[in-house]
C-alpha positions, 0 to 999 in steps of 0.5 A: 508497493514498490520493491525495486530498491537498488540501495547504495549499499552493495550488500543490499543491492546484491540481496535484492537483485539476487533474490528477485532474479531467483524468483524470475528464474522459477516462473512457470506459465499460467496454463502449466500451473492450472493443468497441474495438481499442485493447487487446490480448486480454490487456488486455481480459481484465484489464478484464473481471476488474477488473469481476468483482473489484469486484462480488465485493468489494461482494457477498462482502466487503461493501466499500462500494459505489461506482462506483469502477473502473466506467469506464476511462482511458487514461493513455499512461504507466506510472504515474499518480502519483509518491510522495515518501517521506522520513525523518530520517537519524539516527533511524528517524522518517518525515517526515509531511505534514499534509492536511485529509482524511487527516491526517498521512501519510508520503508525498506524491503528485504527477501529475508526476515532475518535481514529485515530484523537485523536492519530493525535492530540497527535502527532501534540502536539509533533510538527510533521506533521500528516496525517489521511486517511481511508483504505478499506482493510488490511492484518493480515499477515495470523495471522487471516483470512481476509474476503472480506469487503463491503468497498472493493466493492467500488473499480473499478473491476480491483482495487479490483483484485489488492487489493486482490493480494496486500494483499495476497503478504503480507501473502506470504512474509513479513519481520519484520522491513521492512515495506517500502520493504514489501509495495513496493513489494506488490505494484509491484507484484499486478500491474504485477499480475493484468495485467497478470490476465486480459491478461489471462481472457479477452485477449490482446485486453481487454479495461480493460487490456489496462487501467491497463497497462496505470496505471502501466506505470503511476505508473512507471513514478510517482515512478521515479518522487517521488523518485527523489523529496524525495531525493532532499527534504531530501538534502534540509532539511539537508542543511537548518538545517546546515544553521540554517535559516529555517522557516515554510514559507520557508518549505511550499514553498519548499513543494509546489515546488514538486507540481509545478514540478509535474505540469510542468514535469510529469502531461502531460506525464501521460496516466490516471487520477490516479494522477490527483488531487494528489497535489490539496490540501495542503500536508506535510511530513506525506502525502509524507511519504506514497509515500515513503513507497509505491512508491519509487524506484519501478525500482529496483523491475522491474530490479530484476523481469526481471532478474528472467525471468519476472516470479512472482513465481520465483521473489517472491522465489528470494525475500524470500532469503531477509528475512535473509538479514541485509538490504533487500532494499540494497541487492535488489538494489545490485541485480538490478545492477548485470548483472545476478542473 
């Protein structure tokens, strides 16, 4: 997830710049942290694994070589940033912020939970659905060097590998004003790349590889489910607006229908617990917009991936041509429907 959000407001720009530079000023070498007694053995193993993953990403996946994740920062907190997401209440339309580097984005990051909540409060006053969540890793898109953060060591090992590949994809290919495309691309490549990493590291009989494959299968199933649900939700909002009889109770009932569909139509088909508690709490359009950004229409990426020989470097080289496309997502979908590329 990109966080080089140099927004137009001077206060926000200062907040982001000051805090990121503060983090960079407290980095230490990987060798130094491994030789210290401040990490547990399990944490040190994750640090070593992170270095394997970044080298693999550069050498085998052909992601852009940088110094990212080659130094370490102890945050002394669980999350490095807090992300605010918002959406219209009466139609499924994510609220967008404008940033010079990344363009329009459906989220805004803060290093302070209080500042994130203050932003959320202001958006709620505009009658928007709002969501705030903690984030353990981010990318500055190669504008600065991103360190390995202590918050990232809270991940299971294979999720840490996935996260590093995901963020390095952003450094390799990022199309301004197309956050949804960028995030879905990173999700897709990281899933494939993590599977490939463990296949080569531990072999085809690896229990970790089997888990990754099952989680990737679940992501595919969930992507198909949530894509259909969000498309239907958009239609429902449009019809309700036309009829002019929508109210909040009806809206909440319609949102809960998605949760019921998940329980009845999808949950028993999943192989892992990745989505087990997905709709266990009340949710709104802003929560759903996160799925819209990260998980919608992953089948299109799969189709193009297969047509480029199921090879990540070739797939990314093909996707790089989308930088000049008027609508990268529509162009990718057109490619997915062609017999050959």
